[in-house]
C-alpha positions as CSV (number, residue, x, y, z in Angstrom):
1,M,-20.3,21.6,20.1
2,L,-19.0,19.7,17.0
3,R,-17.3,17.2,19.2
4,E,-20.5,16.6,21.4
5,L,-22.4,16.2,18.2
6,G,-20.2,13.3,17.4
7,L,-17.5,14.8,14.7
8,I,-14.7,12.4,15.8
9,D,-16.7,9.3,16.0
10,R,-18.2,10.2,12.4
11,L,-14.6,10.7,11.0
12,R,-13.4,7.5,12.4
13,A,-16.6,5.8,10.9
14,A,-15.4,7.3,7.7
15,G,-12.1,5.3,8.0
16,R,-9.9,7.7,9.7
17,R,-7.7,7.1,12.6
18,V,-8.2,10.4,14.7
19,R,-6.4,11.9,17.7
20,D,-8.2,14.7,19.2
21,A,-5.2,17.3,20.2
22,G,-7.6,19.0,22.5
23,D,-8.1,22.9,22.4
24,G,-5.6,25.5,22.0
25,P,-5.9,28.9,23.9
26,L,-9.5,30.1,24.4
27,H,-10.1,33.8,24.2
28,V,-13.5,35.6,24.3
29,W,-13.5,38.8,22.4
30,A,-13.4,41.8,24.6
31,P,-13.2,45.5,23.7
32,D,-9.5,46.5,23.8
33,P,-9.7,50.4,23.9
34,Q,-5.9,50.7,24.2
35,H,-5.7,49.3,20.8
36,P,-8.7,50.2,19.2
37,R,-7.5,49.4,15.5
38,A,-5.9,45.9,16.3
39,Q,-7.9,44.6,19.1
40,N,-6.8,41.6,21.2
41,L,-3.5,41.5,19.2
42,A,-1.6,39.7,21.9
43,A,-4.2,37.1,22.2
44,V,-4.3,36.5,18.6
45,V,-0.7,36.1,18.0
46,Q,-0.6,33.7,20.9
47,A,-3.4,31.8,19.2
48,V,-1.8,31.7,16.1
49,K,1.6,30.3,17.4
50,A,-0.2,27.8,19.2
51,V,-2.0,26.6,16.1
52,A,1.4,26.6,14.3
53,D,2.9,24.4,17.0
54,H,0.0,21.8,17.1
55,V,-0.1,21.5,13.4
56,A,3.6,21.0,13.2
57,G,3.5,18.3,15.7
58,A,0.8,16.5,13.7
59,L,2.4,17.0,10.6
60,E,5.5,15.3,11.9
61,E,3.6,12.3,12.6
62,D,2.4,12.4,9.1
63,A,-1.0,13.0,10.1
64,D,-3.7,15.0,8.2
65,V,-5.0,18.1,10.3
66,L,-8.4,19.4,10.9
67,V,-8.4,22.7,12.7
68,I,-11.7,24.1,14.2
69,G,-10.7,27.7,15.1
70,G,-12.5,30.9,16.2
71,N,-11.4,33.2,13.7
72,C,-9.6,33.3,10.0
73,T,-6.2,34.1,11.6
74,V,-5.7,30.4,12.4
75,A,-5.1,30.0,8.6
76,L,-1.8,31.8,9.1
77,G,-0.8,29.1,11.9
78,V,-1.7,26.4,9.5
79,M,0.5,27.8,6.8
80,A,3.4,28.4,9.3
81,A,3.5,24.9,10.1
82,L,3.2,23.9,6.5
83,T,5.9,26.1,5.2
84,A,8.3,25.1,7.8
85,G,8.4,21.7,6.1
86,D,8.0,22.8,2.6
87,P,8.1,26.3,1.4
88,D,6.2,25.6,-1.7
89,A,3.0,24.9,0.2
90,G,-0.3,26.5,-1.0
91,L,-3.4,27.9,0.3
92,L,-6.9,27.5,-0.9
93,Y,-8.8,30.2,0.9
94,I,-12.6,29.9,0.8
95,D,-14.2,32.9,2.3
96,R,-16.6,35.6,1.5
97,H,-14.1,38.3,2.2
98,F,-10.4,38.9,0.9
99,D,-9.5,39.5,4.5
100,L,-6.9,42.1,3.2
101,N,-7.4,44.9,5.5
102,T,-4.9,46.3,8.0
103,P,-5.5,48.3,11.2
104,E,-4.4,51.4,9.1
105,S,-7.1,50.6,6.3
106,T,-10.0,50.4,8.4
107,C,-11.0,51.7,11.9
108,D,-13.0,48.3,12.6
109,G,-10.5,47.0,14.5
110,A,-11.2,43.2,14.3
111,L,-8.2,41.4,13.1
112,D,-10.3,38.4,12.1
113,W,-10.6,39.9,8.5
114,M,-7.0,41.3,8.5
115,G,-5.4,37.7,8.4
116,L,-4.1,37.5,4.7
117,A,-3.1,41.0,4.9
118,H,-0.7,40.0,7.6
119,G,0.3,36.9,6.0
120,L,1.1,38.8,2.9
121,D,2.8,41.4,5.0
122,L,0.8,44.4,3.4
123,P,1.6,47.8,4.3
124,G,0.1,48.9,7.5
125,A,0.1,45.4,8.8
126,A,0.4,45.1,12.9
127,E,4.0,44.5,13.6
128,P,3.8,41.7,16.0
129,L,1.4,39.6,13.8
130,A,3.3,40.2,10.4
131,A,6.6,39.2,12.2
132,A,5.3,36.2,14.1
133,F,6.5,33.5,11.9
134,A,9.9,32.3,10.7
135,R,9.2,33.5,7.1
136,R,8.2,37.0,6.4
137,P,6.2,37.4,4.3
138,L,4.5,34.1,5.2
139,L,2.4,34.0,2.1
140,T,3.0,35.0,-1.4
141,P,0.4,35.5,-4.0
142,D,1.8,32.5,-6.2
143,R,0.9,30.3,-3.3
144,L,-2.7,31.6,-2.7
145,H,-6.1,31.3,-4.2
146,L,-9.2,32.6,-2.9
147,L,-12.7,31.4,-3.7
148,G,-16.2,32.6,-2.7
149,I,-15.3,36.4,-2.6
150,D,-18.2,38.8,-2.7
151,P,-16.6,42.0,-4.2
152,E,-19.4,44.3,-3.0
153,A,-18.2,43.2,0.6
154,A,-14.7,44.1,0.0
155,T,-13.2,47.7,1.0
156,S,-11.7,49.9,-1.6
157,W,-8.4,49.0,0.0
158,E,-9.0,45.5,-0.3
159,R,-9.9,45.7,-4.0
160,E,-6.7,47.8,-4.6
161,Q,-4.5,45.5,-3.0
162,A,-5.9,42.5,-4.7
163,S,-5.5,44.1,-8.0
164,R,-1.8,45.1,-7.0
165,L,-0.7,41.9,-5.9
166,G,-2.5,40.0,-8.9
167,L,-4.4,37.8,-6.5
168,R,-6.1,35.0,-8.1
169,W,-9.9,34.6,-7.0
170,G,-13.4,33.5,-7.7
171,S,-16.6,34.9,-6.9
172,H,-19.3,33.5,-4.4
173,I,-21.5,33.2,-7.5
174,D,-19.3,30.8,-9.3
175,L,-18.8,29.1,-6.1
176,A,-22.4,28.7,-5.8
177,T,-23.1,27.4,-9.2
178,T,-20.1,25.3,-10.4
179,P,-18.1,24.5,-7.1
180,G,-16.5,21.7,-8.3
181,T,-15.2,23.2,-11.3
182,E,-14.1,26.4,-9.3
183,V,-12.0,24.3,-6.9
184,A,-10.4,22.3,-9.7
185,R,-9.4,25.6,-11.4
186,A,-8.1,27.1,-8.5
187,L,-6.2,23.9,-7.4
188,S,-4.5,24.0,-11.0
189,T,-3.1,27.3,-10.1
190,L,-1.3,26.3,-6.9
191,P,2.3,24.9,-6.4
192,A,3.2,21.3,-6.0
193,G,3.7,21.4,-2.4
194,P,1.3,20.5,0.6
195,L,-2.0,22.0,0.4
196,A,-4.1,23.6,3.2
197,V,-7.6,24.5,2.5
198,H,-9.3,27.1,4.7
199,L,-13.2,27.7,5.0
200,D,-14.9,30.6,6.6
201,V,-18.4,29.6,6.9
202,D,-19.6,33.1,6.2
203,V,-19.2,32.2,2.6
204,L,-22.4,30.1,2.8
205,D,-25.9,31.3,2.2
206,F,-26.9,32.1,5.8
207,T,-30.6,31.3,4.9
208,D,-29.7,27.7,3.7
209,A,-27.1,27.2,6.5
210,P,-27.2,29.5,9.4
211,L,-23.8,28.6,10.8
212,A,-21.5,31.8,10.8
213,E,-20.8,34.5,13.3
214,S,-21.9,37.0,10.6
215,T,-25.4,36.8,9.4
216,D,-24.8,39.3,6.4
217,G,-24.8,36.1,3.9
218,R,-28.7,35.7,3.7
219,N,-29.9,34.7,0.4
220,S,-26.6,34.9,-1.1
221,G,-23.5,32.6,-1.7
222,P,-23.3,28.9,-2.0
223,T,-25.4,26.5,-0.1
224,L,-23.9,23.9,2.2
225,D,-24.2,21.3,-0.5
226,A,-22.5,23.5,-2.9
227,V,-19.5,24.0,-0.1
228,S,-19.6,20.2,0.6
229,E,-18.9,19.6,-3.2
230,A,-16.2,22.2,-2.9
231,L,-14.4,20.6,0.1
232,D,-14.7,17.2,-1.3
233,T,-12.8,18.1,-4.4
234,A,-10.1,20.0,-2.6
235,C,-9.7,17.6,0.2
236,R,-9.2,14.7,-2.3
237,D,-6.5,16.3,-3.9
238,P,-3.3,14.2,-3.5
239,R,-1.5,17.5,-1.9
240,F,-3.9,18.0,0.7
241,R,-2.6,18.1,4.4
242,A,-4.8,20.6,6.5
243,L,-8.3,21.8,6.5
244,S,-9.2,24.8,8.9
245,I,-12.9,25.7,9.7
246,C,-13.7,29.3,11.2
247,E,-16.1,31.7,12.0
248,L,-18.6,28.9,13.1
249,N,-21.1,30.1,15.8
250,P,-23.3,27.1,16.8
251,S,-25.9,29.3,18.4
252,R,-26.9,30.6,15.0
253,A,-28.4,27.3,14.4
254,A,-30.6,27.1,17.3
255,G,-33.6,27.8,15.2
256,H,-32.5,25.0,12.7
257,P,-30.2,22.6,14.5
258,A,-30.3,20.0,11.8
259,V,-27.8,22.2,10.0
260,L,-25.0,21.3,12.3
261,H,-25.6,17.4,11.5
262,R,-25.4,18.3,8.0
263,F,-22.4,20.2,8.3
264,I,-20.7,17.4,10.3
265,A,-21.7,14.9,7.7
266,S,-20.1,17.2,5.0
267,L,-16.8,17.3,6.7
268,Q,-17.1,13.4,7.0
269,H,-17.4,13.0,3.5
270,A,-14.7,15.2,2.6
271,L,-12.2,13.8,5.0
272,R,-13.2,10.1,4.4
273,A,-10.1,7.7,4.3
274,T,-8.8,7.1,0.6
275,P,-9.5,3.5,-0.3
């Protein structure tokens, strides 16, 4: 959908040379009763590895990377590619949720809010995903900073793990009110290596920007303007190499289609070429 609405042309108009690498594996969610607590695990592992391969190829060409993914596990693929070239790579993770659940901590079964748990190799992580990369754990707390978190949306397990690991994070309220300051503060805590920025659009106030698969963010969280400021600050950092966007469902904008064009404009601005 973003291609159809002119994303690539908008990036080129912003001074970027763009190579469209096409689609990775496409998978439509289906019930997985044989693996109820880690549904569609094999497909998730396949997709994450494909992302890692695609991103690694782009990085070898000294390109910056934009990944439009289905769910947040694609951030693991991005980080696998970055850390293969530099173990000091950092991740700025903008999401309403900690994504620290495991198949043992929740009966939900959706791996899309378990990505960081597997990157950090938390107890109870599904072995095929936690072991899918050359490094294990793929992530360490000192190379990660989360923004946009709604603590009330977290499970008790996630809050306990965030505290145990000493994870650095900022709230959805702070991201809404002072986005540039929040991002600058977060970036100052990350290592000197290449930087990946991850955005789950469910962090957005759904009333302002109905883009996310989840509709739970009505009347809370940052506006699209605030997130645009956050992305602009993050993507102008000299360490920046990759941006992943996840959980975007264009059908949610059917009643407010202009928001898709606003979102594309925010990506164009954040990813504009450096003079």
